All heavy atoms as TSV, in Angstrom:
chain	resi	resn	atom	element	x	y	z
A	1	MET	N	N	0.886	-1.222	0.014
A	1	MET	CA	C	0.059	0.045	0.007
A	1	MET	C	C	0.873	1.255	0.038
A	1	MET	O	O	1.821	1.313	0.745
A	1	MET	CB	C	-0.906	-0.082	1.281
A	1	MET	CG	C	-1.851	1.107	1.379
A	1	MET	SD	S	-3.291	0.553	2.288
A	1	MET	CE	C	-4.566	1.337	1.525
A	2	PRO	N	N	0.542	2.253	-0.905
A	2	PRO	CA	C	1.449	3.407	-0.960
A	2	PRO	C	C	1.327	4.257	0.335
A	2	PRO	O	O	0.372	4.340	0.934
A	2	PRO	CB	C	0.869	4.223	-2.125
A	2	PRO	CG	C	-0.172	3.325	-2.706
A	2	PRO	CD	C	-0.453	2.175	-1.858
A	3	LYS	N	N	2.453	4.938	0.529
A	3	LYS	CA	C	2.472	5.826	1.730
A	3	LYS	C	C	1.735	7.224	1.377
A	3	LYS	O	O	1.615	7.589	0.192
A	3	LYS	CB	C	3.884	6.112	2.106
A	3	LYS	CG	C	4.611	4.920	2.615
A	3	LYS	CD	C	6.060	5.295	2.973
A	3	LYS	CE	C	6.831	4.033	3.407
A	3	LYS	NZ	N	8.196	4.437	3.722
A	4	SER	N	N	1.329	7.819	2.428
A	4	SER	CA	C	0.582	9.041	2.225
A	4	SER	C	C	1.440	10.080	1.575
A	4	SER	O	O	0.961	10.882	0.824
A	4	SER	CB	C	-0.012	9.672	3.500
A	4	SER	OG	O	-0.317	8.808	4.504
A	5	LYS	N	N	2.672	10.160	1.956
A	5	LYS	CA	C	3.614	11.118	1.353
A	5	LYS	C	C	3.677	10.872	-0.108
A	5	LYS	O	O	3.703	11.880	-0.897
A	5	LYS	CB	C	4.947	11.007	1.999
A	5	LYS	CG	C	5.071	11.579	3.351
A	5	LYS	CD	C	6.529	11.537	3.903
A	5	LYS	CE	C	6.649	12.111	5.201
A	5	LYS	NZ	N	8.039	12.199	5.742
A	6	ASP	N	N	3.814	9.681	-0.555
A	6	ASP	CA	C	3.824	9.426	-1.984
A	6	ASP	C	C	2.581	9.812	-2.735
A	6	ASP	O	O	2.634	10.333	-3.799
A	6	ASP	CB	C	4.077	7.988	-2.195
A	6	ASP	CG	C	5.484	7.416	-1.664
A	6	ASP	OD1	O	6.396	8.261	-1.570
A	6	ASP	OD2	O	5.616	6.226	-1.376
A	7	ILE	N	N	1.493	9.555	-2.104
A	7	ILE	CA	C	0.222	9.866	-2.742
A	7	ILE	C	C	0.091	11.356	-2.876
A	7	ILE	O	O	-0.305	12.000	-3.923
A	7	ILE	CB	C	-0.996	9.346	-1.909
A	7	ILE	CG1	C	-0.942	7.777	-2.037
A	7	ILE	CG2	C	-2.285	9.861	-2.472
A	7	ILE	CD1	C	-1.972	7.068	-1.205
A	8	LEU	N	N	0.455	12.084	-1.799
A	8	LEU	CA	C	0.379	13.609	-1.863
A	8	LEU	C	C	1.346	14.218	-2.850
A	8	LEU	O	O	1.095	15.089	-3.614
A	8	LEU	CB	C	0.668	14.147	-0.400
A	8	LEU	CG	C	-0.407	13.881	0.647
A	8	LEU	CD1	C	0.079	14.430	1.994
A	8	LEU	CD2	C	-1.676	14.608	0.240
A	9	LYS	N	N	2.607	13.603	-2.938
A	9	LYS	CA	C	3.572	14.066	-3.979
A	9	LYS	C	C	2.948	13.744	-5.368
A	9	LYS	O	O	3.149	14.685	-6.225
A	9	LYS	CB	C	4.823	13.298	-3.785
A	9	LYS	CG	C	5.874	13.687	-4.762
A	9	LYS	CD	C	7.188	12.855	-4.551
A	9	LYS	CE	C	8.205	13.263	-5.599
A	9	LYS	NZ	N	9.372	12.459	-5.526
A	10	GLN	N	N	2.353	12.673	-5.630
A	10	GLN	CA	C	1.773	12.392	-6.958
A	10	GLN	C	C	0.642	13.435	-7.205
A	10	GLN	O	O	0.509	13.841	-8.301
A	10	GLN	CB	C	1.146	11.007	-7.027
A	10	GLN	CG	C	2.256	9.909	-7.264
A	10	GLN	CD	C	1.661	8.571	-7.356
A	10	GLN	OE1	O	0.655	8.210	-6.714
A	10	GLN	NE2	N	2.238	7.706	-8.218
A	11	LEU	N	N	-0.143	13.726	-6.189
A	11	LEU	CA	C	-1.243	14.650	-6.410
A	11	LEU	C	C	-0.742	16.054	-6.723
A	11	LEU	O	O	-1.280	16.724	-7.529
A	11	LEU	CB	C	-2.116	14.707	-5.189
A	11	LEU	CG	C	-3.094	13.526	-4.850
A	11	LEU	CD1	C	-3.862	13.684	-3.581
A	11	LEU	CD2	C	-4.147	13.535	-6.022
A	12	ASP	N	N	0.356	16.420	-6.133
A	12	ASP	CA	C	0.984	17.692	-6.348
A	12	ASP	C	C	1.595	17.811	-7.772
A	12	ASP	O	O	1.311	18.738	-8.543
A	12	ASP	CB	C	2.123	18.010	-5.391
A	12	ASP	CG	C	1.616	18.388	-4.045
A	12	ASP	OD1	O	0.379	18.795	-3.904
A	12	ASP	OD2	O	2.428	18.339	-3.070
A	13	GLU	N	N	2.108	16.675	-8.206
A	13	GLU	CA	C	2.630	16.612	-9.645
A	13	GLU	C	C	1.498	16.638	-10.603
A	13	GLU	O	O	1.654	17.262	-11.602
A	13	GLU	CB	C	3.472	15.312	-9.751
A	13	GLU	CG	C	4.740	15.352	-8.986
A	13	GLU	CD	C	5.550	13.931	-9.055
A	13	GLU	OE1	O	4.946	12.989	-9.629
A	13	GLU	OE2	O	6.576	13.857	-8.360
A	14	LEU	N	N	0.473	15.954	-10.361
A	14	LEU	CA	C	-0.649	15.937	-11.282
A	14	LEU	C	C	-1.398	17.331	-11.300
A	14	LEU	O	O	-1.788	17.764	-12.363
A	14	LEU	CB	C	-1.738	14.897	-10.810
A	14	LEU	CG	C	-1.236	13.451	-11.101
A	14	LEU	CD1	C	-2.287	12.485	-10.491
A	14	LEU	CD2	C	-1.036	13.220	-12.601
A	15	GLN	N	N	-1.342	18.031	-10.191
A	15	GLN	CA	C	-1.954	19.372	-10.148
A	15	GLN	C	C	-1.195	20.261	-11.013
A	15	GLN	O	O	-1.678	21.137	-11.780
A	15	GLN	CB	C	-2.046	19.883	-8.662
A	15	GLN	CG	C	-2.774	21.148	-8.592
A	15	GLN	CD	C	-4.218	21.168	-8.907
A	15	GLN	OE1	O	-4.884	20.115	-8.698
A	15	GLN	NE2	N	-4.741	22.155	-9.484
A	16	VAL	N	N	0.141	20.230	-10.918
A	16	VAL	CA	C	1.049	21.072	-11.784
A	16	VAL	C	C	0.826	20.720	-13.198
A	16	VAL	O	O	0.692	21.629	-14.024
A	16	VAL	CB	C	2.554	20.850	-11.365
A	16	VAL	CG1	C	3.494	21.474	-12.316
A	16	VAL	CG2	C	2.844	21.375	-9.954
A	17	LYS	N	N	0.766	19.407	-13.521
A	17	LYS	CA	C	0.558	19.046	-14.967
A	17	LYS	C	C	-0.796	19.522	-15.401
A	17	LYS	O	O	-0.908	20.081	-16.563
A	17	LYS	CB	C	0.595	17.525	-15.026
A	17	LYS	CG	C	0.549	17.026	-16.457
A	17	LYS	CD	C	0.753	15.523	-16.481
A	17	LYS	CE	C	0.710	15.051	-17.945
A	17	LYS	NZ	N	0.992	13.523	-17.995
A	18	LYS	N	N	-1.823	19.448	-14.604
A	18	LYS	CA	C	-3.138	19.874	-14.942
A	18	LYS	C	C	-3.205	21.414	-15.258
A	18	LYS	O	O	-3.675	21.876	-16.192
A	18	LYS	CB	C	-4.208	19.614	-13.838
A	18	LYS	CG	C	-5.481	20.117	-14.104
A	18	LYS	CD	C	-6.397	20.029	-12.838
A	18	LYS	CE	C	-7.489	20.971	-12.940
A	18	LYS	NZ	N	-8.098	21.323	-11.661
A	19	ASN	N	N	-2.494	22.224	-14.357
A	19	ASN	CA	C	-2.471	23.691	-14.522
A	19	ASN	C	C	-1.745	23.968	-15.774
A	19	ASN	O	O	-2.144	24.879	-16.605
A	19	ASN	CB	C	-1.786	24.261	-13.322
A	19	ASN	CG	C	-2.524	24.233	-12.111
A	19	ASN	OD1	O	-3.748	24.024	-12.133
A	19	ASN	ND2	N	-1.906	24.390	-10.919
A	20	THR	N	N	-0.629	23.322	-16.160
A	20	THR	CA	C	0.082	23.517	-17.348
A	20	THR	C	C	-0.798	23.249	-18.591
A	20	THR	O	O	-0.808	24.047	-19.535
A	20	THR	CB	C	1.344	22.691	-17.496
A	20	THR	OG1	O	2.202	22.966	-16.311
A	20	THR	CG2	C	2.134	22.925	-18.748
A	21	LEU	N	N	-1.488	22.104	-18.590
A	21	LEU	CA	C	-2.324	21.775	-19.728
A	21	LEU	C	C	-3.534	22.677	-19.874
A	21	LEU	O	O	-3.902	23.074	-21.016
A	21	LEU	CB	C	-2.900	20.404	-19.535
A	21	LEU	CG	C	-1.863	19.272	-19.633
A	21	LEU	CD1	C	-2.469	17.879	-19.322
A	21	LEU	CD2	C	-1.277	19.182	-21.097
A	22	MET	N	N	-4.080	23.160	-18.723
A	22	MET	CA	C	-5.178	24.108	-18.789
A	22	MET	C	C	-4.642	25.435	-19.386
A	22	MET	O	O	-5.369	26.140	-20.205
A	22	MET	CB	C	-5.720	24.435	-17.361
A	22	MET	CG	C	-6.508	23.217	-16.913
A	22	MET	SD	S	-7.972	22.750	-17.877
A	22	MET	CE	C	-9.038	24.080	-17.598
A	23	GLN	N	N	-3.493	25.899	-19.113
A	23	GLN	CA	C	-2.986	27.165	-19.630
A	23	GLN	C	C	-2.730	26.963	-21.189
A	23	GLN	O	O	-3.066	27.854	-21.903
A	23	GLN	CB	C	-1.582	27.518	-18.999
A	23	GLN	CG	C	-1.788	28.112	-17.624
A	23	GLN	CD	C	-0.383	28.319	-16.924
A	23	GLN	OE1	O	0.652	27.851	-17.362
A	23	GLN	NE2	N	-0.459	29.033	-15.811
A	24	GLU	N	N	-2.188	25.814	-21.576
A	24	GLU	CA	C	-1.972	25.555	-23.035
A	24	GLU	C	C	-3.335	25.521	-23.715
A	24	GLU	O	O	-3.462	25.967	-24.871
A	24	GLU	CB	C	-1.262	24.221	-23.160
A	24	GLU	CG	C	0.160	24.287	-22.765
A	24	GLU	CD	C	0.819	22.904	-22.812
A	24	GLU	OE1	O	0.255	21.970	-23.510
A	24	GLU	OE2	O	1.972	22.710	-22.306
A	25	TYR	N	N	-4.346	24.918	-23.088
A	25	TYR	CA	C	-5.627	24.852	-23.727
A	25	TYR	C	C	-6.251	26.190	-23.883
A	25	TYR	O	O	-6.794	26.550	-24.916
A	25	TYR	CB	C	-6.561	23.973	-22.870
A	25	TYR	CG	C	-7.995	24.026	-23.293
A	25	TYR	CD1	C	-8.399	23.337	-24.478
A	25	TYR	CD2	C	-8.992	24.755	-22.691
A	25	TYR	CE1	C	-9.712	23.405	-24.872
A	25	TYR	CE2	C	-10.193	24.883	-23.107
A	25	TYR	CZ	C	-10.561	24.145	-24.205
A	25	TYR	OH	O	-11.964	24.245	-24.638
A	26	SER	N	N	-6.042	27.002	-22.890
A	26	SER	CA	C	-6.563	28.406	-22.990
A	26	SER	C	C	-5.961	29.187	-24.062
A	26	SER	O	O	-6.620	29.877	-24.764
A	26	SER	CB	C	-6.383	29.112	-21.536
A	26	SER	OG	O	-6.853	30.319	-21.583
A	27	LYS	N	N	-4.670	29.129	-24.130
A	27	LYS	CA	C	-4.006	29.844	-25.144
A	27	LYS	C	C	-4.362	29.317	-26.667
A	27	LYS	O	O	-4.591	30.116	-27.480
A	27	LYS	CB	C	-2.337	29.641	-25.041
A	27	LYS	CG	C	-1.795	30.373	-23.951
A	27	LYS	CD	C	-0.288	30.140	-23.799
A	27	LYS	CE	C	0.235	30.794	-22.602
A	27	LYS	NZ	N	1.681	30.477	-22.398
A	28	SER	N	N	-4.502	28.015	-26.691
A	28	SER	CA	C	-4.849	27.368	-28.025
A	28	SER	C	C	-6.326	27.827	-28.344
A	28	SER	O	O	-6.633	28.143	-29.514
A	28	SER	CB	C	-4.799	25.902	-27.946
A	28	SER	OG	O	-3.472	25.464	-27.771
A	29	ASN	N	N	-7.182	27.873	-27.383
A	29	ASN	CA	C	-8.552	28.202	-27.625
A	29	ASN	C	C	-8.653	29.662	-28.025
A	29	ASN	O	O	-9.478	30.076	-28.908
A	29	ASN	CB	C	-9.410	27.941	-26.352
A	29	ASN	CG	C	-10.854	27.935	-26.613
A	29	ASN	OD1	O	-11.318	27.629	-27.725
A	29	ASN	ND2	N	-11.699	28.278	-25.515
A	30	GLN	N	N	-7.859	30.505	-27.429
A	30	GLN	CA	C	-7.864	31.957	-27.757
A	30	GLN	C	C	-7.313	32.135	-29.207
A	30	GLN	O	O	-7.864	32.880	-29.934
A	30	GLN	CB	C	-7.032	32.746	-26.799
A	30	GLN	CG	C	-6.954	34.222	-27.023
A	30	GLN	CD	C	-6.091	34.892	-26.011
A	30	GLN	OE1	O	-5.486	34.345	-25.149
A	30	GLN	NE2	N	-6.054	36.288	-26.113
A	31	LEU	N	N	-6.280	31.457	-29.550
A	31	LEU	CA	C	-5.726	31.524	-30.879
A	31	LEU	C	C	-6.713	30.993	-31.870
A	31	LEU	O	O	-6.931	31.596	-32.998
A	31	LEU	CB	C	-4.472	30.710	-30.961
A	31	LEU	CG	C	-3.828	30.553	-32.356
A	31	LEU	CD1	C	-3.378	32.068	-32.878
A	31	LEU	CD2	C	-2.611	29.698	-32.380
A	32	PHE	N	N	-7.427	29.934	-31.590
A	32	PHE	CA	C	-8.407	29.444	-32.474
A	32	PHE	C	C	-9.574	30.415	-32.691
A	32	PHE	O	O	-10.058	30.665	-33.845
A	32	PHE	CB	C	-9.061	28.103	-31.988
A	32	PHE	CG	C	-10.045	27.475	-32.798
A	32	PHE	CD1	C	-9.656	26.835	-34.028
A	32	PHE	CD2	C	-11.388	27.539	-32.530
A	32	PHE	CE1	C	-10.671	26.268	-34.845
A	32	PHE	CE2	C	-12.364	26.983	-33.306
A	32	PHE	CZ	C	-11.948	26.286	-34.475
A	33	SER	N	N	-9.969	31.095	-31.666
A	33	SER	CA	C	-11.034	32.142	-31.727
A	33	SER	C	C	-10.493	33.311	-32.674
A	33	SER	O	O	-11.290	33.778	-33.467
A	33	SER	CB	C	-11.366	32.715	-30.388
A	33	SER	OG	O	-12.045	31.669	-29.673
A	34	GLU	N	N	-9.258	33.691	-32.433
A	34	GLU	CA	C	-8.763	34.785	-33.337
A	34	GLU	C	C	-8.729	34.360	-34.794
A	34	GLU	O	O	-9.078	35.132	-35.667
A	34	GLU	CB	C	-7.320	35.129	-32.868
A	34	GLU	CG	C	-7.280	35.841	-31.566
A	34	GLU	CD	C	-5.858	36.239	-31.135
A	34	GLU	OE1	O	-5.010	36.384	-31.922
A	34	GLU	OE2	O	-5.713	36.310	-29.842
A	35	LEU	N	N	-8.253	33.150	-35.028
A	35	LEU	CA	C	-8.271	32.653	-36.465
A	35	LEU	C	C	-9.586	32.588	-37.077
A	35	LEU	O	O	-9.758	32.919	-38.252
A	35	LEU	CB	C	-7.598	31.326	-36.479
A	35	LEU	CG	C	-6.049	31.286	-36.126
A	35	LEU	CD1	C	-5.520	29.814	-36.067
A	35	LEU	CD2	C	-5.252	32.054	-37.134
A	36	ILE	N	N	-10.645	32.144	-36.327
A	36	ILE	CA	C	-11.952	32.135	-36.848
A	36	ILE	C	C	-12.454	33.531	-37.074
A	36	ILE	O	O	-13.122	33.807	-38.142
A	36	ILE	CB	C	-12.963	31.453	-35.805
A	36	ILE	CG1	C	-12.654	29.983	-35.645
A	36	ILE	CG2	C	-14.366	31.684	-36.119
A	36	ILE	CD1	C	-12.914	29.155	-36.888
A	37	ASN	N	N	-12.076	34.500	-36.287
A	37	ASN	CA	C	-12.494	35.889	-36.501
A	37	ASN	C	C	-11.762	36.427	-37.757
A	37	ASN	O	O	-12.367	37.124	-38.583
A	37	ASN	CB	C	-12.030	36.686	-35.319
A	37	ASN	CG	C	-13.034	37.829	-35.051
A	37	ASN	OD1	O	-14.061	37.928	-35.639
A	37	ASN	ND2	N	-12.642	38.755	-34.123
A	38	TYR	N	N	-10.452	36.058	-37.987
A	38	TYR	CA	C	-9.747	36.465	-39.197
A	38	TYR	C	C	-10.470	35.841	-40.440
A	38	TYR	O	O	-10.600	36.540	-41.454
A	38	TYR	CB	C	-8.296	36.033	-39.135
A	38	TYR	CG	C	-7.461	36.837	-38.111
A	38	TYR	CD1	C	-6.436	36.114	-37.458
A	38	TYR	CD2	C	-7.635	38.089	-37.910
A	38	TYR	CE1	C	-5.632	36.801	-36.535
A	38	TYR	CE2	C	-6.850	38.842	-37.024
A	38	TYR	CZ	C	-5.878	38.171	-36.290
A	38	TYR	OH	O	-5.059	38.828	-35.397
A	39	GLN	N	N	-10.878	34.634	-40.305
A	39	GLN	CA	C	-11.500	33.944	-41.412
A	39	GLN	C	C	-12.787	34.584	-41.835
A	39	GLN	O	O	-13.147	34.850	-42.962
A	39	GLN	CB	C	-11.724	32.482	-41.176
A	39	GLN	CG	C	-12.385	31.713	-42.290
A	39	GLN	CD	C	-12.656	30.267	-41.930
A	39	GLN	OE1	O	-12.805	29.888	-40.751
A	39	GLN	NE2	N	-12.709	29.398	-42.943
A	40	LYS	N	N	-13.564	35.010	-40.798
A	40	LYS	CA	C	-14.877	35.672	-40.990
A	40	LYS	C	C	-14.612	36.954	-41.646
A	40	LYS	O	O	-15.386	37.436	-42.605
A	40	LYS	CB	C	-15.660	35.839	-39.715
A	40	LYS	CG	C	-16.204	34.568	-39.202
A	40	LYS	CD	C	-16.995	34.765	-37.875
A	40	LYS	CE	C	-17.465	33.534	-37.341
A	40	LYS	NZ	N	-18.212	33.755	-36.030
A	41	ASN	N	N	-13.663	37.726	-41.178
A	41	ASN	CA	C	-13.295	39.085	-41.737
A	41	ASN	C	C	-12.849	38.917	-43.212
A	41	ASN	O	O	-13.222	39.733	-44.088
A	41	ASN	CB	C	-12.245	39.776	-40.999
A	41	ASN	CG	C	-12.800	40.257	-39.585
A	41	ASN	OD1	O	-13.984	40.482	-39.418
A	41	ASN	ND2	N	-11.889	40.464	-38.676
A	42	TYR	N	N	-12.080	37.932	-43.524
A	42	TYR	CA	C	-11.562	37.680	-44.869
A	42	TYR	C	C	-12.701	37.287	-45.707
A	42	TYR	O	O	-12.823	37.829	-46.795
A	42	TYR	CB	C	-10.557	36.574	-44.810
A	42	TYR	CG	C	-10.048	36.152	-46.256
A	42	TYR	CD1	C	-9.152	36.924	-46.872
A	42	TYR	CD2	C	-10.561	35.056	-46.843
A	42	TYR	CE1	C	-8.765	36.577	-48.142
A	42	TYR	CE2	C	-10.134	34.646	-48.148
A	42	TYR	CZ	C	-9.236	35.539	-48.692
A	42	TYR	OH	O	-8.852	35.099	-50.044
A	43	ASP	N	N	-13.553	36.390	-45.315
A	43	ASP	CA	C	-14.774	36.006	-46.093
A	43	ASP	C	C	-15.641	37.277	-46.387
A	43	ASP	O	O	-16.130	37.382	-47.532
A	43	ASP	CB	C	-15.561	34.927	-45.432
A	43	ASP	CG	C	-14.835	33.624	-45.454
A	43	ASP	OD1	O	-13.840	33.435	-46.211
A	43	ASP	OD2	O	-15.227	32.749	-44.696
A	44	LYS	N	N	-15.829	37.996	-45.456
A	44	LYS	CA	C	-16.653	39.278	-45.525
A	44	LYS	C	C	-16.008	40.196	-46.530
A	44	LYS	O	O	-16.643	40.764	-47.446
A	44	LYS	CB	C	-16.874	39.959	-44.230
A	44	LYS	CG	C	-17.783	41.083	-44.181
A	44	LYS	CD	C	-17.949	41.757	-42.812
A	44	LYS	CE	C	-18.836	42.899	-42.878
A	44	LYS	NZ	N	-18.964	43.511	-41.474
A	45	HIS	N	N	-14.712	40.402	-46.482
A	45	HIS	CA	C	-13.977	41.244	-47.342
A	45	HIS	C	C	-14.010	40.699	-48.750
A	45	HIS	O	O	-14.180	41.520	-49.757
A	45	HIS	CB	C	-12.604	41.413	-46.924
A	45	HIS	CG	C	-11.713	42.237	-47.766
A	45	HIS	ND1	N	-11.843	43.609	-47.834
A	45	HIS	CD2	C	-10.775	41.904	-48.661
A	45	HIS	CE1	C	-10.976	44.030	-48.755
A	45	HIS	NE2	N	-10.286	43.018	-49.232
A	46	MET	N	N	-14.023	39.418	-48.969
A	46	MET	CA	C	-13.973	38.837	-50.290
A	46	MET	C	C	-15.452	38.640	-50.840
A	46	MET	O	O	-15.662	38.141	-51.968
A	46	MET	CB	C	-13.298	37.481	-50.296
A	46	MET	CG	C	-11.841	37.518	-49.902
A	46	MET	SD	S	-10.846	38.637	-51.029
A	46	MET	CE	C	-10.780	37.565	-52.445
A	47	GLY	N	N	-16.444	39.070	-50.100
A	47	GLY	CA	C	-17.826	39.022	-50.518
A	47	GLY	C	C	-18.456	37.692	-50.322
A	47	GLY	O	O	-19.575	37.440	-50.878
A	48	ARG	N	N	-17.887	36.764	-49.572
A	48	ARG	CA	C	-18.512	35.497	-49.388
A	48	ARG	C	C	-19.506	35.642	-48.160
A	48	ARG	O	O	-19.289	36.539	-47.375
A	48	ARG	CB	C	-17.396	34.447	-48.937
A	48	ARG	CG	C	-16.410	34.247	-50.024
A	48	ARG	CD	C	-15.453	33.195	-49.596
A	48	ARG	NE	N	-14.295	33.148	-50.506
A	48	ARG	CZ	C	-13.196	32.641	-50.218
A	48	ARG	NH1	N	-12.981	32.122	-49.046
A	48	ARG	NH2	N	-12.220	32.597	-51.159
A	49	GLU	N	N	-20.456	34.773	-48.201
A	49	GLU	CA	C	-21.392	34.814	-47.163
A	49	GLU	C	C	-20.946	34.166	-45.888
A	49	GLU	O	O	-20.260	33.016	-45.928
A	49	GLU	CB	C	-22.668	34.097	-47.576
A	49	GLU	CG	C	-23.864	34.426	-46.633
A	49	GLU	CD	C	-25.198	33.861	-47.124
A	49	GLU	OE1	O	-25.469	34.053	-48.413
A	49	GLU	OE2	O	-25.981	33.302	-46.394
A	50	VAL	N	N	-21.064	34.797	-44.726
A	50	VAL	CA	C	-20.589	34.283	-43.460
A	50	VAL	C	C	-21.567	33.334	-42.871
A	50	VAL	O	O	-22.732	33.680	-42.788
A	50	VAL	CB	C	-20.213	35.363	-42.469
A	50	VAL	CG1	C	-19.803	34.922	-41.131
A	50	VAL	CG2	C	-19.158	36.417	-43.034
A	51	GLU	N	N	-21.121	32.162	-42.395
A	51	GLU	CA	C	-21.986	31.158	-41.835
A	51	GLU	C	C	-22.235	31.566	-40.439
A	51	GLU	O	O	-21.330	32.056	-39.747
A	51	GLU	CB	C	-21.459	29.735	-41.843
A	51	GLU	CG	C	-21.324	29.215	-43.219
A	51	GLU	CD	C	-20.755	27.752	-43.229
A	51	GLU	OE1	O	-20.840	27.159	-42.171
A	51	GLU	OE2	O	-20.236	27.345	-44.355
A	52	ARG	N	N	-23.436	31.382	-39.876
A	52	ARG	CA	C	-23.703	31.690	-38.462
A	52	ARG	C	C	-24.068	30.478	-37.679
A	52	ARG	O	O	-24.533	29.522	-38.064
A	52	ARG	CB	C	-24.826	32.729	-38.428
A	52	ARG	CG	C	-24.383	33.930	-39.018
A	52	ARG	CD	C	-25.388	35.071	-38.878
A	52	ARG	NE	N	-24.985	36.237	-39.641
A	52	ARG	CZ	C	-24.804	37.364	-39.124
A	52	ARG	NH1	N	-25.085	37.639	-37.859
A	52	ARG	NH2	N	-24.429	38.425	-39.772
């Protein structure tokens, strides 16, 4: 059976990993939103109909 110290250490490591992944996801999501906005502006500029 694992010791409490080991379990707490693993939990801390997983929390750090989770926080890092959440930051990466947030940045990626923001970039994706910006790219969608650029695409809509481009389509509008080129006279294409924008999907809603």
